[in-house]
N, C-alpha and C positions, 0 to 999 in steps of 0.2 A: 448469481458467480456463489461459486462455491470454495472455501477455502483451498487452498494447494499448504505444499509440503517443501519447507527449503528445499530442498534436497533436487526436488523438481524445476530447478531454475542453471544451479550449480553444473560448471562446464559448459556456459550457454553463450555467446560470442553476441553483445546490447551493439543492435543495429539506431536504434534512437529511443531516445524517452524524452517524457514535456511532463511538467509540470499542468496541473489542472485545481483547480477553484471550483467551489462554493457555489449558486446564483445568488447573488445578491450579498455574500459574505465575503470578508476576503483573506479567510483559510484559505490556504491552502491542501489541502490533506492528500492526494494524490499526485504518483506517479504511474504515469501510464510507460510501458516498457515493454517495448520490440524484441526481439530474437531474433537471428538473421536464417534460424532455421522457421520461422512463422510461427512463435510459438509469439503472442499476446497477454501482457499479464498487470497487476495493477497493486502495485503498493499500497495498504490502505493507513492511515494512523489516525490517533482517535486517543483519546480520556472521557474518562469519569469513572461512575461506582465509585463513591468515596470509600478507601477501606483505614484508612486512620493510617497506613505504613510504609502510605511513599515520598516519594522526594518533596511533591510538592503538598498543596491541596487531594487533587485527582491523580490518581495513575494514568499512565502515556500508555498504549500502547501502539502494536505494528502488523499483518500481518499484510501477505497475500493474497492474490485471490485474482481467478481466473477472471478476463478482462470479457464483463458483456457486449455482446454485438450490437 
């Protein structure tokens, strides 16, 4: 899976979107998005790595990734 730039999805039309969890956990950190041009991506949220600078104890992150086939 490789990271994508946000510009790579600007202007595209969403065909379908679904939340995906992690087996054995109640977290739902992924959203899979299919676009009408055939592009498929996953938006991934995560947290961790204490910095002392975050609103909560651990910082949160979000990134766009190419979907695994």
